C-alpha positions, 0 to 999 in steps of 0.5 A: 500500500502506498505511504502518505508522506505529510510535510508541514509548512512555515511556522508550523511543526510536524504535530500540526498533522496529528489529527490527519495521522490519527484518522489515516492510520485508523483507516489502515494507511501508512503515514510518515511525517518528516521532521524539518530541521529547525522547525520542531521547537526541539534540540534541532535549533533554528539557525540562519544556515537552515535553508530550503535545500536542507528541508528538501534533504530532510524529506529525501533522507526519510524516503531513502531511509524508510525505503519508501516507494509509490509515495503520495507526497503531501505539502502544505503551504511553503512545503509545496517548495519542498515536495517539488524539490523532493520529486526532482531528487527521487522521482522514482519514489513518488507517485503523486504530489499533493499541494495543499494551498501551497506554492508551486515553483518553477526552476529558479524561483524562491518563495519571495519571488512568488509572493506579492511585493508588500508581503515580501517587504513585511517579512523583511521588515519583521526579520530586520526589526525583531529577528537579527535579519533572518528570524521570522517569529511565530505568533498571532499574526500568522493565525490571523493571516491563515484565517483561523477564527477564535476557537479550538482549531486556532488554539490547536495550531497555536500550540504547534507554532515555531519560528521560521527563517527568512533564508528558506524563503530566499533560496531559489529552487533548483529543478533542472529536469522538471520531474514534478511536472511528469508526476500526478499532481493534485491541488487542495485549495482553501477558499473560505470567505474572508481568509486573508492569504487566499489571494496569495495561493489563488495563482497556484490553484488557478494554475492547477485548474488551467493545467488539468490537475486533480483539483478540490476545494475546502471552505476553510482558511489556510489550515484545511487539514485542521479545520476539516480533518475528516473531509481532508482525510477522506479526500486523501484516501480518494486519491489512491488508485484502488479508489 
């Protein structure tokens, strides 16, 4: 049975997937959640040397160490960059890429290249003013940006926040073979009303529709896997060939 490999986004930790892990394992699926260096609030400290390429390496190492094949590789938000890079390095291990309200880069692009100029400037100012030029501190502003309303879902995500590095957003991805474009690709779009970051990711959901990917929408803010975990898990399961 194919394994689902879940990769979290910026300012979040592997534990953000806990509800999905529980639901999917209960349904009998193999689930792996890589830990990204500097993003777990543990002994792997966040350092200015941590980069996008390091996070790609973290996931590649897990796939190789666990000898995983026919993987459904799921990336939320910033992790769209990561899963695209992983597909470039080990395409033989991946059957499908699932972008969850995520960045979809082309060769040579960074996250900062894909963001609107005002947001780029906001991130740079935040890092310069309170992060030694590179640290982006986690807090209520991210929860607001992701459209999380007051309640248990917002509380859950708050518990699993972690500071992040601007360096990861600055690094351009290297995709010389474009391997990701030859794999099955799915886009999960978050389209909740009043969700502030929706416009950031619409360009990627529009691309997915234009290019004929599998495409699904969730009436939530950015964290559809937290706001609607049952529906999210069911949709993931539906991607398997046997379904």
